[in-house]
VOBA-1610 file (N, C-alpha, C; in pm, whole numbers, padded with zeros to 5 digits, always signed):
BEGIN
Met-00211-02468+03853Met-00100-02514+03735Met-00047-02607+03776Ser+00017-02688+03692Ser+00082-02814+03646Ser+00237-02774+03701Gly+00312-02892+03701Gly+00428-02880+03744Gly+00509-02840+03612Asn+00475-02822+03503Asn+00532-02847+03393Asn+00555-02650+03367Pro+00696-02613+03349Pro+00704-02491+03306Pro+00670-02395+03234Phe+00617-02482+03122Phe+00593-02466+03000Phe+00438-02431+02969Asp+00380-02465+03078Asp+00256-02469+03060Asp+00167-02347+03140Leu+00075-02280+02983Leu+00034-02195+03001Leu-00125-02173+03036Ser-00162-02310+03120Ser-00272-02303+03109Ser-00358-02170+03245Gly-00474-02105+03211Gly-00507-02036+03275Gly-00464-01883+03244Arg-00376-01878+03168Arg-00321-01735+03093Arg-00394-01717+02981Val-00384-01542+02987Val-00402-01523+02865Val-00316-01440+02775Ala-00295-01446+02637Ala-00249-01402+02572Ala-00317-01291+02477Leu-00198-01198+02452Leu-00233-01089+02326Leu-00176-01108+02196Val-00188-01127+02064Val-00090-01139+01996Val-00090-01030+01872Thr-00084-00951+01836Thr-00105-00845+01691Thr-00041-00942+01568Gly-00060-00893+01481Gly-00022-00928+01347Gly-00073-01093+01317Ala-00211-01140+01382Ala-00265-01251+01399Ala-00300-01311+01302Asn-00338-01278+01151Asn-00409-01306+01054Asn-00337-01462+01007Thr-00169-01437+00980Thr-00129-01515+00902Thr+00006-01522+00941Gly+00082-01614+00892Gly+00239-01639+00942Gly+00248-01652+01053Ile+00375-01567+01085Ile+00449-01583+01231Ile+00343-01567+01316Gly+00245-01458+01336Gly+00137-01466+01415Gly+00042-01542+01426Gln-00003-01624+01330Gln-00069-01733+01313Gln-00010-01842+01425Gly+00142-01847+01372Gly+00226-01980+01397Gly+00218-01943+01592Ile+00232-01852+01635Ile+00265-01778+01786Ile+00157-01834+01865Ala+00028-01785+01759Ala-00090-01763+01859Ala-00146-01918+01863Val-00148-02001+01741Val-00155-02144+01758Val-00079-02203+01869Ala+00067-02176+01876Ala+00124-02261+01985Ala+00107-02183+02129Leu+00087-02073+02162Leu+00021-02033+02243Leu-00103-02127+02321Ala-00201-02120+02216Ala-00299-02186+02261Ala-00294-02323+02289Arg-00215-02420+02229Arg-00153-02567+02215Arg-00105-02579+02340Ala-00032-02469+02407Ala+00056-02482+02570Ala-00065-02418+02670Gly-00202-02394+02627Gly-00291-02396+02719Gly-00358-02229+02744Ala-00298-02141+02667Ala-00326-01990+02669Ala-00497-01986+02619Asp-00571-01884+02671Asp-00639-01827+02576Asp-00601-01725+02488Val-00649-01666+02356Val-00576-01579+02294Val-00635-01460+02230Ala-00597-01360+02255Ala-00637-01246+02160Ala-00543-01229+02049Leu-00666-01209+01933Leu-00615-01209+01825Leu-00646-01077+01771Val-00530-00987+01723Val-00546-00845+01703Val-00471-00871+01524Ala-00547-00787+01469Ala-00552-00767+01337Ala-00601-00690+01234Arg-00560-00659+01102Arg-00635-00553+01046Arg-00739-00643+00986Arg-00729-00734+00916Arg-00844-00844+00852Arg-00835-00922+00927Asp-00980-00969+00921Asp-01040-01077+01021Asp-00984-01212+01046Pro-00900-01263+01116Pro-00808-01381+01132Pro-00906-01471+01162Ala-01009-01498+01046Ala-01079-01616+01068Ala-00981-01747+01103Glu-00916-01759+00997Glu-00831-01896+01021Glu-00764-01947+01158Thr-00712-01820+01199Thr-00648-01813+01304Thr-00708-01843+01428Arg-00849-01787+01405Arg-00916-01829+01516Arg-00972-01963+01511Lys-01017-02026+01419Lys-01041-02159+01398Lys-00934-02276+01457Leu-00803-02217+01459Leu-00684-02289+01468Leu-00679-02298+01618Val-00728-02163+01710Val-00696-02146+01821Val-00812-02284+01892Glu-00958-02216+01827Glu-01031-02289+01918Glu-01078-02457+01895Ala-00943-02484+01790Ala-00923-02649+01806Ala-00867-02714+01905Glu-00727-02626+01946Glu-00677-02653+02033Glu-00787-02651+02201Gly-00916-02604+02175Gly-00996-02606+02299Gly-00998-02477+02392Arg-00902-02349+02342Arg-00894-02248+02419Arg-00985-02130+02332Lys-01051-02023+02396Lys-01084-01930+02350Lys-00981-01834+02280Ala-01134-01784+02159Ala-00989-01708+02122Ala-01077-01553+02055Leu-01033-01456+02126Leu-01125-01329+02079Leu-01027-01238+01987Val-01141-01213+01893Val-01079-01126+01757Val-01088-00961+01804Ile-00968-00859+01789Ile-00959-00713+01810Ile-00918-00702+01670Met-01036-00620+01611Met-00980-00559+01488Met-00909-00446+01526Ala-00801-00364+01458Ala-00717-00244+01482Ala-00638-00254+01385Asp-00623-00116+01343Asp-00516-00043+01244Asp-00438+00031+01309Phe-00259-00030+01335Phe-00198+00052+01357Phe-00104+00147+01310Ser-00176+00186+01207Ser-00120+00338+01181Ser-00103+00462+01269Ser-00175+00472+01384Ser-00192+00520+01486Ser-00180+00438+01603Ile-00129+00510+01717Ile-00151+00467+01866Ile-00270+00454+01896Glu-00368+00489+01868Glu-00509+00521+01908Glu-00559+00390+01949Pro-00527+00281+01914Pro-00628+00154+01946Pro-00565+00079+02096Cys-00442+00143+02111Cys-00358+00055+02196Cys-00437+00056+02345Glu-00480+00170+02390Glu-00573+00148+02510Glu-00678+00028+02518Arg-00775+00058+02368Arg-00857+00009+02344Arg-00821-00172+02363Ile-00738-00178+02298Ile-00717-00336+02272Ile-00689-00397+02401Val-00598-00339+02491Val-00592-00412+02643Val-00705-00413+02700Gly-00806-00259+02694Gly-00898-00278+02750Gly-01014-00395+02729Glu-01000-00421+02573Glu-01160-00522+02521Glu-01045-00674+02575Cys-00941-00687+02567Cys-00871-00802+02605Cys-00915-00835+02770Val-00935-00764+02857Val-00899-00752+02989Val-01071-00782+03005Ala-01159-00670+02940Ala-01298-00720+02952Ala-01354-00836+02908Glu-01305-00872+02814Glu-01372-01050+02753Glu-01316-01163+02791Leu-01151-01142+02817Leu-01099-01277+02870Leu-01045-01292+03032Gly-01076-01125+03097Gly-01078-01117+03236Gly-00902-01086+03307Arg-00827-01088+03202Arg-00676-01066+03239Arg-00588-01011+03069Leu-00456-00998+03101Leu-00371-01021+03001Leu-00233-01040+03102Asp-00189-01161+03043Asp-00057-01231+03117Asp+00036-01205+02994Ile+00020-01199+02876Ile+00142-01222+02755Ile+00088-01147+02664Leu+00176-01066+02601Leu+00163-00951+02466Leu+00259-00988+02417Val+00192-01039+02262Val+00353-01089+02154Val+00319-00951+02025Asn+00440-00856+02045Asn+00429-00751+01967Asn+00450-00827+01836Asn+00428-00875+01724Asn+00453-00937+01634Asn+00390-00825+01502Ala+00291-00789+01498Ala+00274-00685+01354Ala+00365-00596+01327Gly+00379-00587+01219Gly+00504-00505+01163Gly+00474-00492+00990Ile+00544-00427+00948Ile+00564-00368+00769Ile+00640-00362+00736Ile+00687-00322+00637Ile+00877-00332+00549Ile+00839-00257+00413Arg+00885-00164+00390Arg+00902-00073+00266Arg+01049-00086+00219Arg+01048-00118+00032Arg+01164-00121+00004Arg+01215-00021-00113Glu+01318+00026-00097Glu+01379+00142-00207Glu+01521+00169-00123Asp+01575+00213-00273Asp+01719+00247-00236Asp+01731+00352-00132Ala+01818+00372-00018Ala+01834+00465+00043Ala+01838+00620+00013Leu+01901+00618-00112Leu+01927+00765-00173Leu+01771+00821-00263Glu+01649+00701-00254Glu+01515+00740-00288Glu+01431+00727-00210Phe+01470+00686-00046Phe+01341+00656+00070Phe+01289+00753+00085Ser+01143+00747+00089Ser+01067+00879+00122Ser+01046+00894+00260Glu+01015+00985+00298Glu+00953+01036+00421Glu+00840+00953+00515Glu+00723+00934+00350Glu+00601+00884+00381Glu+00618+00682+00440Asp+00756+00665+00314Asp+00798+00520+00354Asp+00828+00528+00509Trp+00945+00558+00534Trp+00975+00608+00666Trp+00871+00555+00793Asp+00809+00694+00776Asp+00728+00717+00901Asp+00650+00594+00905Ala+00554+00538+00814Ala+00458+00438+00798Ala+00521+00300+00860Val+00647+00286+00856Val+00717+00155+00904Val+00742+00193+01001Met+00784+00312+01084Met+00832+00341+01217Met+00752+00331+01329Asp+00618+00395+01267Asp+00503+00406+01374Asp+00409+00259+01355Val+00481+00199+01266Val+00361+00026+01334Val+00482-00035+01378Asn+00580-00074+01336Asn+00710-00151+01425Asn+00720-00089+01533Leu+00767+00052+01535Leu+00824+00075+01693Leu+00714+00162+01780Lys+00682+00259+01735Lys+00584+00363+01796Lys+00482+00273+01878Val+00422+00207+01810Val+00249+00127+01811Val+00298+00016+01915Leu+00462-00033+01909Leu+00497-00157+01971Leu+00476-00085+02115Phe+00612+00000+02130Phe+00615+00094+02243Phe+00466+00119+02343Phe+00394+00186+02266Phe+00269+00240+02336Phe+00169+00104+02359Leu+00203+00016+02297Leu+00070-00102+02313Leu+00175-00201+02434Ser+00331-00218+02475Ser+00354-00229+02568Ser+00336-00149+02691Gln+00353-00040+02679Gln+00313+00064+02794Gln+00159+00038+02842Ala+00064+00015+02765Ala-00069+00003+02820Ala-00082-00162+02867Ala-00025-00238+02800Ala-00030-00386+02854Ala+00028-00368+02985Ala+00157-00311+03016Ala+00248-00342+03126Ala+00143-00238+03246Arg+00100-00145+03251Arg+00003-00109+03293Arg-00068-00148+03384His-00182-00269+03298His-00232-00376+03347His-00124-00459+03432Met-00050-00531+03367Met+00009-00633+03477Met+00067-00592+03567Ile+00111-00487+03575Ile+00186-00412+03742Ile+00063-00426+03827Gly-00067-00415+03779Gly-00150-00384+03897Gly-00166-00521+03956Trp-00120-00637+03919Trp-00169-00745+03957Trp-00058-00857+03983Thr+00060-00818+03952Thr+00209-00920+03923Thr+00250-00934+04087Ser+00193-00794+04179Ser+00277-00795+04278Ser+00199-00890+04387Gln+00055-00937+04361Gln-00025-00986+04427Gln-00050-01158+04372Asp+00012-01139+04241Asp+00004-01275+04161Asp+00137-01356+04150Arg+00138-01476+04190Arg+00300-01532+04151Arg+00330-01549+04025Arg+00266-01526+03910Arg+00260-01545+03765Arg+00332-01426+03736Arg+00392-01416+03642Arg+00481-01298+03589Arg+00409-01254+03472Gly+00361-01117+03425Gly+00367-01082+03311Gly+00479-01100+03187Lys+00439-01102+03075Lys+00535-01155+02976Lys+00462-01047+02886Ile+00620-00973+02798Ile+00619-00913+02692Ile+00724-00971+02582Val+00664-01035+02462Val+00751-01108+02391Val+00738-00996+02254Asn+00847-00924+02211Asn+00862-00869+02080Asn+00950-00910+01971Ile+00880-00890+01845Ile+00945-00963+01722Ile+01043-00892+01688Ala+01171-00902+01697Ala+01284-00834+01596Ala+01281-00901+01455Ser+01422-00906+01412Ser+01456-00929+01324Ser+01614-00993+01303Met+01655-01038+01180Met+01840-01045+01128Met+01860-00907+01115Leu+01754-00819+01128Leu+01832-00634+01081Leu+01828-00598+01240Thr+01757-00658+01338Thr+01844-00599+01472Thr+01985-00641+01499Phe+02067-00712+01385Phe+02198-00761+01426Phe+02246-00697+01291Gln+02182-00664+01198Gln+02241-00662+01041Gln+02171-00551+00976Gly+02270-00532+00882Gly+02211-00378+00810Gly+02112-00386+00709Gly+02133-00468+00598Gly+02075-00510+00533Gly+02067-00441+00394Ile+02019-00425+00292Ile+01990-00330+00167Ile+01837-00294+00156Arg+01833-00159+00130Arg+01726-00103+00075Arg+01595-00115+00151Val+01587-00129+00262Val+01471-00116+00385Val+01542-00046+00480Pro+01603+00111+00463Pro+01644+00149+00560Pro+01521+00160+00724Ser+01419+00211+00639Ser+01362+00226+00823Ser+01276+00107+00877Tyr+01297-00006+00786Tyr+01291-00150+00880Tyr+01399-00166+00963Thr+01546-00176+00884Thr+01612-00215+00963Thr+01645-00076+01078Ala+01579+00062+01095Ala+01604+00119+01219Ala+01511+00103+01296Ser+01392+00034+01256Ser+01276+00024+01365Ser+01314-00112+01421Lys+01359-00236+01365Lys+01385-00330+01424Lys+01496-00320+01530Ser+01655-00265+01459Ser+01731-00228+01558Ser+01685-00125+01711Gly+01563-00055+01648Gly+01496-00014+01775Gly+01425-00131+01855Val+01367-00180+01798Val+01299-00312+01861Val+01408-00346+01994Gly+01491-00386+01912Gly+01610-00419+02005Gly+01628-00353+02114Gly+01691-00220+02125Gly+01704-00138+02225Gly+01603-00114+02309Leu+01442-00120+02263Leu+01352-00088+02344Leu+01332-00243+02433Thr+01313-00334+02347Thr+01321-00469+02445Thr+01439-00478+02592Lys+01526-00408+02546Lys+01640-00384+02698Lys+01599-00294+02782Leu+01545-00170+02733Leu+01493-00048+02806Leu+01383-00113+02903Met+01271-00174+02821Met+01163-00202+02894Met+01178-00327+02990Ala+01304-00395+02967Ala+01324-00490+03086Ala+01379-00435+03204Asn+01469-00355+03159Asn+01577-00275+03302Asn+01453-00194+03369Glu+01352-00162+03322Glu+01255-00096+03386Glu+01155-00154+03461Trp+01090-00281+03388Trp+00988-00356+03450Trp+01051-00472+03509Ala+01134-00542+03493Ala+01184-00664+03571Ala+01127-00688+03712Ala+01166-00560+03795Ala+01179-00553+03919Ala+01009-00557+03959Lys+00919-00506+03880Lys+00793-00472+03871Lys+00701-00642+03846Gly+00783-00722+03802Gly+00725-00852+03766Gly+00699-00871+03635Ile+00756-00837+03538Ile+00718-00832+03408Ile+00872-00868+03327Asn+00864-00977+03250Asn+00935-01024+03168Asn+00965-00959+03015Val+01088-00909+02974Val+01076-00854+02841Val+01170-00896+02718Asn+01150-00973+02632Asn+01243-01053+02537Asn+01190-01011+02430Ala+01282-01065+02318Ala+01246-01027+02177Ala+01318-01168+02146Ile+01204-01220+02013Ile+01257-01311+01918Ile+01271-01234+01760Ala+01399-01313+01754Ala+01467-01252+01592Ala+01472-01385+01486Pro+01354-01358+01452Pro+01338-01498+01316Pro+01429-01466+01189Gly+01441-01563+01163Gly+01552-01570+01049Gly+01437-01602+00932Tyr+01443-01683+00808Tyr+01396-01647+00695Tyr+01313-01787+00707Ile+01176-01757+00739Ile+01040-01837+00800Ile+00994-01806+00645Ala+00898-01967+00626Ala+00819-01945+00487Ala+00706-01948+00538Thr+00637-01810+00459Thr+00534-01735+00495Thr+00486-01689+00354Asn+00361-01604+00372Asn+00334-01558+00229Asn+00427-01463+00232Asn+00485-01369+00313Asn+00572-01257+00286Asn+00689-01295+00230Thr+00740-01426+00184Thr+00856-01445+00166Thr+00848-01510+00041Ala+00683-01552+00022Ala+00671-01631-00106Ala+00755-01597-00219Ala+00788-01492-00253Ala+00869-01444-00389Ala+00982-01486-00390Leu+01059-01478-00241Leu+01216-01530-00240Leu+01198-01669-00236Gln+01088-01755-00229Gln+01109-01880-00200Gln+01082-01935-00375Ala+00996-01840-00447Ala+01006-01880-00582Ala+01080-01856-00654Asp+01177-01771-00644Asp+01305-01706-00716Asp+01425-01827-00667Glu+01473-01860-00814Glu+01550-02019-00789Glu+01686-01941-00734Thr+01739-01874-00797Thr+01872-01809-00735Thr+01859-01758-00611Arg+01800-01678-00556Arg+01794-01601-00408Arg+01746-01732-00356Asn+01656-01830-00336Asn+01600-01933-00254Asn+01729-02037-00210Arg+01819-02089-00349Arg+01921-02138-00327Arg+02061-02039-00257Gln+02061-01904-00281Gln+02181-01854-00197Gln+02136-01841-00020Ile+02008-01829-00034Ile+01958-01794+00144Ile+01971-01971+00198Leu+01923-02052+00122Leu+01962-02199+00214Leu+02096-02224+00202Glu+02190-02193+00105Glu+02345-02202+00116Glu+02370-02105+00253Arg+02329-02029+00267Arg+02388-01950+00397Arg+02321-02032+00533Ile+02202-02082+00551Ile+02162-02147+00620Ile+02209-02296+00684Pro+02293-02276+00798Pro+02345-02445+00836Pro+02237-02506+00875Glu+02125-02524+00902Glu+01988-02602+00925Glu+01979-02673+00749Gly+01984-02553+00654Gly+01945-02616+00521Gly+01810-02601+00460Arg+01723-02539+00575Arg+01554-02539+00559Arg+01566-02407+00561Trp+01427-02359+00512Trp+01361-02234+00554Trp+01277-02260+00655Gly+01248-02148+00789Gly+01205-02184+00910Gly+01045-02211+00878Asp+01002-02255+00994Asp+00850-02271+00965Asp+00802-02148+01094Pro+00655-02125+01070Pro+00593-02018+01161Pro+00598-02103+01312Ala+00606-02254+01327Ala+00604-02344+01426Ala+00720-02279+01488Asp+00824-02296+01455Asp+00951-02279+01505Asp+00968-02139+01591Ile+00892-02049+01545Ile+00858-01899+01617Ile+00771-01979+01750Gly+00711-01991+01702Gly+00591-02055+01817Gly+00665-02115+01968Gly+00761-02211+01905Gly+00801-02259+02008Gly+00893-02145+02126Ala+00960-02090+02047Ala+01030-02001+02111Ala+00932-01902+02214Ala+00862-01885+02128Ala+00724-01796+02203Ala+00642-01802+02313Val+00654-02002+02304Val+00565-02068+02446Val+00697-02060+02560Phe+00813-02037+02496Phe+00915-02056+02634Phe+00929-01911+02651Leu+00947-01792+02612Leu+00936-01672+02663Leu+00812-01610+02733Ser+00717-01671+02694Ser+00570-01677+02763Ser+00574-01726+02894Ser+00636-01866+02913Ser+00622-01921+03056Ser+00704-01911+03120Ser+00686-01957+03254Ser+00743-01966+03352Ser+00895-02002+03329Ala+00933-02105+03253Ala+01037-02157+03204Ala+01151-02047+03172Ser+01130-01915+03138Ser+01190-01783+03121Ser+01167-01678+03227Asp+01158-01718+03342Asp+01126-01599+03447Asp+01276-01548+03480Tyr+01412-01613+03454Tyr+01491-01536+03487Tyr+01555-01479+03368Val+01468-01461+03261Val+01547-01425+03151Val+01473-01304+03073Gln+01583-01163+03075Gln+01549-01034+03076Gln+01627-00959+02982Gly+01545-00909+02848Gly+01625-00803+02773Gly+01696-00921+02667His+01651-01022+02656His+01721-01116+02550His+01662-01136+02448Ile+01765-01109+02330Ile+01710-01112+02182Ile+01727-01277+02113Leu+01637-01360+02121Leu+01671-01492+02065Leu+01630-01458+01911Ala+01744-01558+01882Ala+01777-01577+01723Ala+01747-01685+01687Val+01569-01713+01603Val+01552-01859+01579Val+01553-01837+01432Asp+01699-01903+01384Asp+01705-01870+01236Asp+01796-01976+01179Gly+01807-02089+01233Gly+01861-02194+01155Gly+01992-02190+01148Gly+02055-02098+01211Gly+02210-02062+01215Gly+02292-01972+01165Trp+02167-01893+01079Trp+02163-01780+00983Trp+02285-01679+01061Leu+02314-01633+01200Leu+02419-01503+01227Leu+02510-01636+01274Ala+02514-01758+01305Ala+02653-01820+01331Ala+02726-01813+01209Arg+02679-01812+01090Arg+02793-01807+00951Arg+02892-01706+00961
//
């Protein structure tokens, strides 16, 4: 290991929802910092794999459907079997459903809560069980980074299950940090602001909404997935060894307004 506290050489990261957008940005940033990366996605993350390998790092593709917790143990097992260990888990996978609260369905509620909160917890549990097995003998700490949201702090409109799930992510981040800090695992979260991805393409294309959003952001621009990647490297590295249960907003100043 080098004297650089942000160096991830020799570490193995697992990123869910790694196909595009924020997940891809995080995976590439971790690879650039020196980590090998297991890429978990419903669709083949071929582009992300090429970008990770272009950084000279190993990229392991693990296909999984997060409509249930069934894949969680398998994902951790495949990562450890193929890459030797698991040092960093980034819980990025998530979905959203939009409808007025008066009309919101149980189906849309359950679908979002299952992916965004239930799977996040049980995948973290599976990863932590592995990490705890070696952190007492290894100077490196395990790192779990959850992807929260501005709606961890705000209510939003027409996204009741998403708001509930992301509020829950904030709470679980603190709970897991409380229980696992003394066991050699750091648990923190990133709350992205408005990031330019495929998921926000419609908002960017809407001239009125795009203007309203930019007027609210002190930075005056949409975020880039690489902005989230930098925060993920910090929370995955030894530079953050004394950071626990924190939700880091990467929002261009949105919450400061």
